[in-house]
N, C-alpha and C positions, 0 to 999 in steps of 0.2 A: 565488808569496812574496810577501810582502809587504814594502817598502821598510823601511830601517830609518832613522827621523829622529833623528840624533844631536843630542847636546845642543850638541857643538860647532858643527854647521849652524844650528842655532836661534840661536847667539850671530852669524848674520848682523847681527842687528839691533841689537848691540853699535856702538858709535862711529860715529854718525851726523853728517857735517858738510855743512852746506851751504854750497857754494863755486863757484869759478867765475863770480865777479862781475865787473862791469868796473870795479868800485870798485878792485879788488887789483890792477890792471895800468895802468901808466902809458901805456907805449908797446908796441903788439902787434909781434910781426916782420913782416918785410916779406911780403906776400902775405895778411895774416890781419886780420879785423875782431874787434874785441871782442864777446863775447857781452852781452846785455842780461839784463835780468829780476835784478837783484842780489837776494839773499835773505840772512837773519840766520839765524846757528846757532843750533840748538835741540835739546834731548835728546828722545829718542822717548818715547812713552807706553809703549810695550811692551817696552822694553829695561832689564835689571837691570845697574848698574854697580858695579865694585869703588870702593872710597874712594879708590883713587890716579885713578881714569878721571874720577871726581866732581870730585878737587880740581884735576885738569888744565881741565879745561872750566870751574870756576868761575874760574880764572886767567884763562882765556884771556876770559872774560867780562867780568872786570874791566879788561885791557887795553884790550877795544874801548871800555867806557865811558870809559877815560881818555884816549882817543883814539891810541892806540898802532896801528901799522900789524901786521896777523896776517900770517902767511904761509899762501898757497893754492895750490891748483891751478889754474895758469890756463887758461882757456877762452877760444877763438875760433872765429869762424867762417871758414871758409877762403876768401879772396876767389879763386875761379875765374876762368882767363883766358876762359871761353866758360862758357855756362850749358848744363846737363844736363839730362835727363829725369828721373823718378822714379828715385831711386838705390836698389836694392834689394840691392845687396851690395857688399862691398869687401873688398879683400884686399892684402897687399904681397908684390910681387915681388922676385927675387933682387938686385935692383940699388937695392933700398930703395925703390922708386918705390911710389906709391899707384895701385892698380886700382879702377876703379868702373865697375860692371855696372848698368847704367840702361835706361829705357823711352824714349829718344829722343821722339817725339812721340806716344807712345801713353800714355794714361791707364785705370789700370785703375778701372771704375766696375760701377753696378750692372747694368750693359748688354752686360758683355763676354762674360758666359756665360749659357748658359741653365740651365735648374731641373735637367737632367742633367751640368752641369758640363762642358758643351762649348763651345766657343769660338765667338763669333759670326762666321758664315762670311765676313761683310763685311771682317772684319780680317784682312788678310795677313801675311806678313813684315813687320819693320818696317823700312824704307827705308832709313833715316838709321843711323847708328853708334851701338853699344848699349855698346861696351866702350871705356872713356877710360882714359889712361895718364897720371898726373900727377904733377909733381914737388911733393911734400909741403912743400918749403921755400917756394916761389913761387905755386901754385897754377895754375902754367901747365899746360894740358895738351898733353902731348908728340905723342902717338900717338892715334888712331883707329880702331878696328875693329869686326866683327860688324855690317856693312851687309847687310841681307837674308838673316838667320840665324835669328833668334828672334820668337817671336811676343807672349810676354811674360815678359819677364826677372824673374828672382827672386835665388837664392842663387850666391854666388861663392866657391871655395875654390882656392887655388894650393898644388899639392903641393911635396913638397921635389925634384922633379925639374923645377920649372918649369911644368907643365902645368895648365891652366885647367879648373875643374870646374863645371859652370854647370848651373842647374836653369832650366826653361821652364814657368810653371804652364799658360801658353796652349797648348804644344804635348803637355804632361803628360809630358816627356821630361828625361832627365839627359844631358849630352854632356860628354866629354873633348876638350880643344883642346890642341894641342902649343903649344911657346913660339912657333909662328908664327900662332896665332889659327886654325889649321885642323881640323875636327871629325876626332877619330881614333877615336873611339867613343861610340854612341848608344846607350840605351837605354830602353823604352818605346815605344808605338805611337804614333806621330804623330798629333796631334788627336784620340785616342781615350782619355778615362777609363778607368780600370778600377781594380778591387780583388784581382786575380789575380795570379800571379807574374811576369806578362811584360807587367803594366801598371802605371802609376802614376795618380795622380789629383792633380794641382796638386803636384808635389814641391817642397819650399823649400829643402833645403841638403845639401851633401856634406861627409864628413870623410873625410881621407884617411891611412892608415897607411904606415909607411915599406915595409911587406912589398909593399904594392898593394892589400891588404884595402880597402874602403871602404865608409862607411853613408850611406844615404840617408833621409833625413826625408821622410816620403810621408804626408801634408802636411795639406792642407786637407780632405781627403775620407775617405782611409783612415785617417790617423792612426795611423801605423806607422813603426817604423824597419827597414830590411831591409838587411841586410849581403851583402857580394857580393864574390866573388874578383876577382884583378886582371884576368881576362879577362872578368867580368862576369856570372859565373855566380852566381846566388842561393845562400846558403849559410844563411841564417838571416832571421827576422822577429820581432819582439817589441813590445810596447805594444798593439798592435791588439785591438780588440772582438772579443769571442768568445761567440758565442751562448751563453746559460745563463750565463755566468760572469761575475762582477763583480769587477774586478782592481781593486785601489788603484793600481796602477803604470799604468794603461791610461791612452793619452793623449788630450788634446782640442787638437787641432793642434800636433803636434812641430814648431816654425817654426824653429828653429836648433839646430845641432849643434857640440860641440867635445870632439876626441878628446885624452885626456891619457895618451898613450902609455906612458910608463915608470912609470904608476900602474894601468895596463890598465882606464881607464875610459872610457866612452862618454856624454858628458854632454848631456841632450835640455832645450831650451827647452819646456816644455811649456805652451805660450801661456795656453790658456782654462782650464787649471786654476792658473795663476799660480803657478808653480813651475819650480824645477830638479831633473830626476831625473837621477842618475848610475847608470850600469847597468855589470856586467863586459863588457867589450870583447872578451874570448875572444880576445887576441892572444899570451898567454903561452905558450910551449910547454913540452914536457916533464909530469912528473908533476904539477905544481902548476896545471895548466891550467883556468880556470873557462870553463865555456860564455858565449859572449856572451849578453847580454839579463838576465841574474840584476841585481835590485835591489842595489843596495849602501848608497847612501845618496839623500837630496832635502833641498831647503830649499823650505818650504811659505810659502804664502800671502805671497807677495814682490811680487805685479803680475804684470800679464800680460806674460811674459817675452818681446820680440821676437827678441833676438839675444845671443850666448854667445860668446866666445873665451877661449883659455887663454893664457897665457905665464908660464913661470918657476913652474908651479904656484900660479897666480894665474888664476881664473875671473873677467872681466870680464864684465858683462851691463847691458843695458839693456831697461826696462819702460816699459809704458804703463800710464795710468790705469787701475784696475779699473771694473766696471761702475756701482757704487755711489759713485765717487769719493773713497773712503776712503782709497785708495793714489795719491799723486801719481806722475807719470813720474820716472824717475829711473836713475841709473847706480851700480852697486855691483861693488865689488872683494872678492872673498873668497878668502882664504887656504886651499887645499884640504887644507893638513896639519894645521891646525886648525879649520877652519872659521871663523875671525873675520873681520868686514869691516871692512878696513882704511881706507876711505873712502866716503863714500857723496854723492852729488852729484843733487840733485833739479831738476825742471824742462827736464828734456830731453825737450822734447816731439817727440811724432811721429817717434821714433826708429825705425829699420827695422834697421837692419846697423851691423856694426862691424869692425875690425880693430884690430892693436896691432902697433906698430914694436918693432924689437930695441932700441930705446932709450927704451923706455916711453911711448910718445904712442899715445894710443887715439885712433881716428878713427871717428866716428859719421855716419851718413849721416839725413837728417833728410826727410821730405816734406811738401810744401805749407807753405812754400816748400821747393824742392829745394835743399837745402845739406850740405854737411860739416862737422862740428864738430870740433875738434882740442881734446884735452885731455894734459895734460901730467901722467904721474903720476911721472914719473923723480926729480923733486926731494923727493916726499912719502916715498921710501924702501921705495915699494910694488912698484915693477918697477926 
């Protein structure tokens, strides 16, 4: 079945604002540094605007020309109390603290894996810590964990019970950690990539439902999403290439997942296809149950999507520049109820992961330099 691209989701290209400039901020909060690269507001060539939107934009431009100060979503680089490695995953814990999954002194480069996707044998476990618990108000690193546990950290999710779910592209495994950072479940064969039902190949992310079922994005090689029972039993696979079948919903590196449970949707950052695809999650019970993996909707041609997360039916995502350079790196916020984009921030370079706090702050990890960007969307009435 082919996905349905709705007119509402195409309106992702409505209302584009380039914000997050240091010119709009006088004094940053403690522990934060203003983000540079100021940008000007502009209309997107692809979008069609109604008269009211055009009028509002022109009024905004006139105020700028007259030197009036415009409101913006402030963005800052968090000043961390100590440097971290490549930050590949972010999540918020129940205490409102920011948790970062990073690679310590390890760097993923062209020599890390061989042609069969096997990690270089010289690279053992990362000796230093790979999990940092951070005070988001000050940037203070409060706790560190994960020494001698992982080979090449990637995705991080914290479920509603406080368990941490991580993917290790080096070992080709998914791990569930309890709140004491002890591994309580592992899936996949250590250091052995594969495309069958018992193996992963560079898995990227995990999304966990309240009933304990979870989804794994697998990943860089197999390009599929796998659904598991709470006990780790495989119950479904979708999005993978099938011999002799050309499917429009086939993935090209599913890099991130967002579960919108009350809408029964699992959304996938289909990175190299430059889109977000949303499928039935198969979580509803009773006679209205829809199997998981049925394409529901998608947003196309929005750039190489690296990370997505959902809060209050808003899907927040970060993208990288596409191959021909026609799409800039950006952060978008999409209302899943109507498909409209409420804000659009350009110039978020080398973004890899994100998370959203309950008070509407988006944290984005960037690589090279390894840093965390903080963007407040609460004042814009988005979250």
